[in-house]
C-alpha positions as CSV (number, residue, x, y, z in Angstrom):
1,M,-0.6,-0.4,25.8
2,Q,0.9,-1.7,22.8
3,D,3.1,0.5,20.8
4,T,5.1,0.2,17.9
5,L,9.1,-0.3,17.9
6,K,10.2,3.3,17.2
7,F,12.9,3.5,14.8
8,Q,15.9,6.1,14.2
9,K,14.7,6.6,10.5
10,G,16.5,10.0,9.7
11,N,15.3,10.9,6.5
12,I,13.7,7.6,5.8
13,R,9.9,7.8,5.2
14,M,7.9,5.2,6.5
15,V,5.1,4.0,5.6
16,A,1.8,2.2,7.5
17,H,1.7,-1.4,5.9
18,R,-1.5,-1.8,5.5
19,G,-2.6,0.9,8.4
20,L,-0.9,0.1,12.1
21,S,-1.6,-3.3,11.4
22,G,1.2,-4.1,14.1
23,I,-1.9,-2.9,16.7
24,E,-5.6,-2.9,14.9
25,T,-7.0,-5.3,12.4
26,E,-5.6,-4.1,8.8
27,N,-7.0,-2.5,6.3
28,T,-9.5,-1.0,8.4
29,A,-10.6,2.2,9.7
30,L,-9.1,1.5,13.1
31,S,-5.8,0.7,11.6
32,F,-5.5,3.6,9.1
33,V,-6.7,5.9,12.5
34,A,-4.1,4.5,14.9
35,A,-1.5,5.3,12.0
36,G,-2.8,8.7,11.2
37,N,-2.1,9.5,14.8
38,R,1.8,9.0,14.7
39,S,4.2,10.3,12.9
40,Y,4.0,7.6,9.7
41,F,4.5,9.3,6.3
42,G,2.3,7.4,4.3
43,I,-0.7,4.9,5.4
44,E,-0.7,1.8,2.7
45,T,-3.2,-0.2,1.9
46,D,-5.0,-2.4,-0.9
47,V,-7.6,-1.9,-3.2
48,H,-10.2,-4.5,-5.7
49,A,-13.1,-3.9,-7.4
50,T,-15.9,-5.8,-6.6
51,S,-18.8,-7.2,-8.7
52,D,-20.9,-4.4,-9.1
53,G,-17.8,-1.7,-10.1
54,K,-17.1,-0.4,-6.6
55,L,-13.6,0.0,-5.3
56,V,-13.4,-1.6,-1.9
57,I,-10.3,-1.8,0.9
58,I,-9.4,-5.4,1.4
59,H,-5.5,-6.8,0.5
60,D,-6.7,-10.7,-0.4
61,D,-9.5,-12.1,-3.1
62,S,-11.2,-14.0,-0.5
63,T,-12.4,-12.5,3.0
64,A,-11.8,-16.0,4.9
65,R,-8.9,-14.8,6.7
66,I,-10.5,-12.0,8.1
67,S,-13.8,-12.8,8.6
68,N,-16.1,-15.9,8.7
69,T,-17.5,-15.8,5.3
70,D,-15.4,-17.3,2.5
71,L,-16.8,-14.4,-0.3
72,N,-14.8,-13.7,-3.1
73,V,-14.6,-10.3,-3.6
74,E,-14.4,-9.4,-7.1
75,K,-17.8,-11.4,-7.4
76,T,-19.3,-9.7,-4.7
77,P,-21.5,-6.6,-4.7
78,M,-20.2,-3.5,-2.1
79,N,-23.2,-4.1,0.2
80,V,-22.8,-7.4,1.2
81,L,-19.0,-6.9,1.6
82,Q,-19.9,-4.2,3.8
83,D,-22.3,-5.9,6.1
84,I,-19.6,-8.6,7.1
85,K,-17.7,-8.6,10.4
86,L,-14.6,-8.6,11.0
87,K,-12.3,-10.3,13.4
88,D,-10.6,-8.1,16.0
89,R,-6.5,-8.9,15.4
90,E,-6.0,-10.0,19.0
91,D,-8.9,-12.9,20.1
92,G,-10.2,-13.3,16.4
93,A,-13.6,-12.7,17.4
94,E,-16.4,-11.1,15.0
95,R,-16.5,-7.4,16.1
96,N,-19.3,-5.4,15.1
97,D,-17.4,-2.1,14.4
98,I,-14.4,-3.3,12.5
99,R,-16.4,-3.7,8.6
100,L,-14.8,-3.5,5.0
101,I,-14.5,0.6,4.1
102,S,-14.8,1.8,0.5
103,L,-11.1,4.1,-1.4
104,D,-13.4,7.0,-0.9
105,D,-13.4,6.2,3.0
106,Y,-9.6,5.5,3.2
107,I,-8.8,8.5,1.5
108,K,-10.6,10.6,3.6
109,I,-9.0,9.3,6.9
110,C,-5.4,10.1,5.1
111,K,-6.6,12.9,4.1
112,R,-8.1,14.1,7.8
113,Y,-4.4,12.9,9.3
114,G,-2.3,14.5,6.3
115,K,-0.8,11.1,5.2
116,V,0.6,10.3,2.0
117,C,-1.7,7.2,0.3
118,V,0.0,4.2,-0.9
119,L,-2.4,2.4,-2.7
120,E,-1.8,-1.5,-3.8
121,I,-4.0,-2.3,-7.3
122,K,-4.0,-5.7,-6.0
123,N,-5.3,-7.4,-9.1
124,P,-5.4,-6.7,-13.2
125,F,-7.4,-3.4,-13.1
126,E,-9.4,-2.5,-16.3
127,K,-9.0,0.7,-17.7
128,A,-12.0,1.6,-16.6
129,M,-12.0,0.6,-12.6
130,L,-8.5,2.6,-13.2
131,V,-10.4,5.7,-14.2
132,E,-12.8,5.0,-11.5
133,T,-9.7,4.6,-9.4
134,V,-8.0,7.9,-10.5
135,H,-11.4,9.7,-10.0
136,T,-12.6,8.9,-6.9
137,I,-9.3,10.2,-5.7
138,S,-9.4,13.3,-7.3
139,E,-12.9,14.3,-6.3
140,R,-11.3,14.5,-2.7
141,D,-8.5,16.8,-4.5
142,Y,-5.6,14.3,-2.6
143,L,-4.3,12.7,-6.4
144,D,-1.2,14.8,-5.5
145,N,-0.7,13.0,-2.4
146,V,-1.3,9.4,-3.8
147,I,1.8,6.7,-4.3
148,F,0.0,4.2,-6.6
149,I,2.1,0.5,-6.5
150,S,1.2,-2.8,-8.2
151,F,3.4,-6.3,-9.1
152,Y,1.0,-6.0,-12.7
153,I,3.3,-3.4,-14.5
154,E,0.3,-2.8,-16.8
155,N,-1.8,-1.0,-14.2
156,L,1.1,1.3,-13.5
157,L,1.6,1.7,-17.0
158,T,-2.4,2.8,-17.9
159,L,-1.8,4.7,-14.8
160,R,1.2,6.8,-16.2
161,S,-0.7,7.8,-19.5
162,L,-3.9,8.5,-16.9
163,T,-1.9,11.1,-14.6
164,P,-0.2,14.0,-14.1
165,K,3.9,13.2,-15.3
166,T,4.4,14.2,-11.6
167,Q,2.0,11.1,-10.7
168,K,4.5,9.1,-8.3
169,L,3.9,5.1,-9.4
170,Q,5.9,2.0,-7.8
171,F,6.3,-1.4,-9.4
172,L,6.3,-4.1,-6.4
173,C,8.8,-7.1,-6.6
174,G,11.4,-9.0,-6.0
175,E,14.8,-9.4,-8.2
176,L,14.6,-7.2,-11.1
177,S,16.1,-8.3,-14.4
178,S,18.2,-5.1,-16.2
179,D,15.0,-5.1,-19.1
180,M,12.4,-4.4,-16.0
181,I,15.0,-1.8,-14.8
182,K,15.3,0.0,-18.0
183,L,11.4,0.0,-18.8
184,L,10.7,1.3,-14.9
185,V,13.4,4.0,-15.9
186,D,12.3,5.1,-19.1
187,N,8.3,5.0,-17.5
188,R,9.7,6.8,-14.3
189,I,7.9,4.4,-12.6
190,D,9.9,4.1,-8.9
191,V,10.6,0.6,-7.4
192,D,8.9,-0.8,-4.2
193,I,11.3,-4.1,-3.0
194,H,10.6,-7.0,-1.1
195,Y,13.6,-6.0,1.4
196,P,15.4,-9.3,2.0
197,T,16.0,-9.2,-2.2
198,L,17.7,-5.9,-1.6
199,L,19.6,-7.0,1.3
200,S,20.4,-10.0,-0.6
201,H,21.3,-8.0,-4.6
202,P,22.8,-4.6,-2.5
203,E,24.2,-3.9,-6.3
204,Y,20.6,-3.1,-7.3
205,M,21.0,-0.1,-5.1
206,E,23.4,1.7,-7.8
207,K,21.0,0.6,-10.6
208,F,18.3,2.2,-9.5
209,R,20.1,5.4,-8.2
210,E,21.7,5.5,-11.6
211,G,18.2,5.8,-13.3
212,G,16.4,8.4,-10.8
213,L,14.9,6.0,-9.5
214,E,13.1,5.8,-6.0
215,V,13.3,2.6,-3.2
216,N,10.7,1.6,-1.0
217,A,11.6,-1.2,0.5
218,W,9.1,-4.1,2.2
219,T,7.9,-5.1,4.6
220,C,10.6,-5.0,7.4
221,D,9.3,-5.7,11.1
222,N,12.9,-6.1,12.2
223,L,14.9,-3.1,13.1
224,N,18.5,-4.8,12.8
225,D,17.4,-5.0,8.7
226,A,16.0,-1.8,8.9
227,E,19.3,-0.1,10.1
228,K,20.9,-2.6,7.0
229,L,18.5,-0.9,4.8
230,K,19.5,2.8,6.1
231,A,23.0,2.1,5.8
232,L,21.8,1.4,1.5
233,G,19.8,4.4,1.3
234,V,16.6,3.0,0.8
235,D,14.1,6.3,0.8
236,F,10.9,4.6,2.1
237,I,10.9,1.5,4.7
238,T,7.0,-0.2,4.4
239,S,6.0,-1.8,8.1
240,N,3.7,-3.5,10.1
241,I,5.3,-2.1,13.3
242,L,8.8,0.2,13.3
243,E,7.5,3.5,13.0
């Protein structure tokens, strides 16, 4: 049976990227349960808004890569999206038991297994949809166990206004300007950085630490590179297969 690659992580908090996507179909109940049954600190996933204002778990803007359909997620209602059979990770065949799930389903699984939710807001969300996202999580009494991440700083600034001061937020990024680092520090938004960028610019770590920012490195599947990140002192590593 295929298993994870074990990493002597020390104090690093490991995050399963799109669930345990190195073994199971990404962003599905299967991948989330697989991560839940292992030692991961958190389970990362991606959320989109559907045409009827629901919140669905999927990475891409379209269903084309993960199924034999090609539907624009944000222009399609939830019930249609959940009727789609997704492809098996190994052979690409459709499976009746692999479907898209809702944000609420994802939260339930993370809560059942005691994992922190690392939730990426994929596209720019209207404030009303961010309110709905927070509400959905709060209904499960799990907001304290969620880290919101996004490439869109506007999403995170709005979430900062909607959530408690202690809410964990991380800005997804590659290279960063001094102005952006200051904005993150001023708004208590941590960093989720492309790991090769961090290895190329180790001087970033000093700036992040000076600002009191925690650092997540995405998405590292190489043990040697993970050791380098450990030596730099990152707080989190997000991975498809390292545990």
